[in-house]
N, C-alpha and C positions, 0 to 999 in steps of 0.2 A: 334290126333288133340287136345285132352284134355291137353297134356303137352305143346303144342304150346300156347294154350290160357292162361295157368297158367304162362308160361314164359313171356308172353307179359303183363299180368295184374299185376303181383306181383311187378315189379319195379315201375309201375305207382302208385300203392297203397302206396309204400314206399315213393316215392318223394312227394306225396300229404300230407304226414304227418299223414296217417291213422293208421300206425303201431307204429311209433316213433314220438313223438311230434317234430315239426319243430324247436322249441327252443333249443333242445339238439343236433340237427344235426350240422355237420361241415358246415362252411359258403359255401364251394364249393358245397356241396350237396343241400343246400338251394337255391343257385343260379341256379342249374340245375332244381330243382323242380319248380322254379318260371316260367319256360317256358314250363311246361307240362300242357295239357288241364285239367286233373283231379285236379291238384293242383290249377289251376286258378278257376275252378268251386267251389272247397271247400272254397277257400278264398272269392269268391263272395257271396256264401251262408252264410258264417259266418258273413260277413259285413252286409248283408241284414237282417239276424236274429238279429243282434245287433243294428239295427235301422239306419245304415249308408248306403250310396249308395256304390255299389261295385267299387273298384278302376279301373281306366282306363286301367292299365296294365292287370288286370284279364279279363276285357271285350275284350281287343284287342287280347290277346292270344287265347281266345275261338273263337273270330270271325276269326282270322287268320287260325286256324285249320279248321274251318267250310268252309272257302273259298277254302283252298288248297285241302281238301279231297272231297269237293263238286265238284270242277273242275275235280279231278281225277275220281270220280264216273261217271260224265257225259261223260268224255272222253273215259274211258275204259270199262264201263259196257255195256254188250249186252245181250239181252234176249235169243239169239240163243244158 
């Protein structure tokens, strides 16, 4: 189980720019990272800490993931 968690988390951290700065990534990798929830959250927090309102893209990406996975949780989660 531990290796599955690492395999899922590590690419997310990479695309968010937490290991390698986004400025030095290839444009294709930056484009992929723009649509991951962790990258959107990092950009939104950076904008907020800088005194600016988070971009609409960041907010929409996070809201989209919340809606999709919220729907899947309601649909498939059972206590039994």
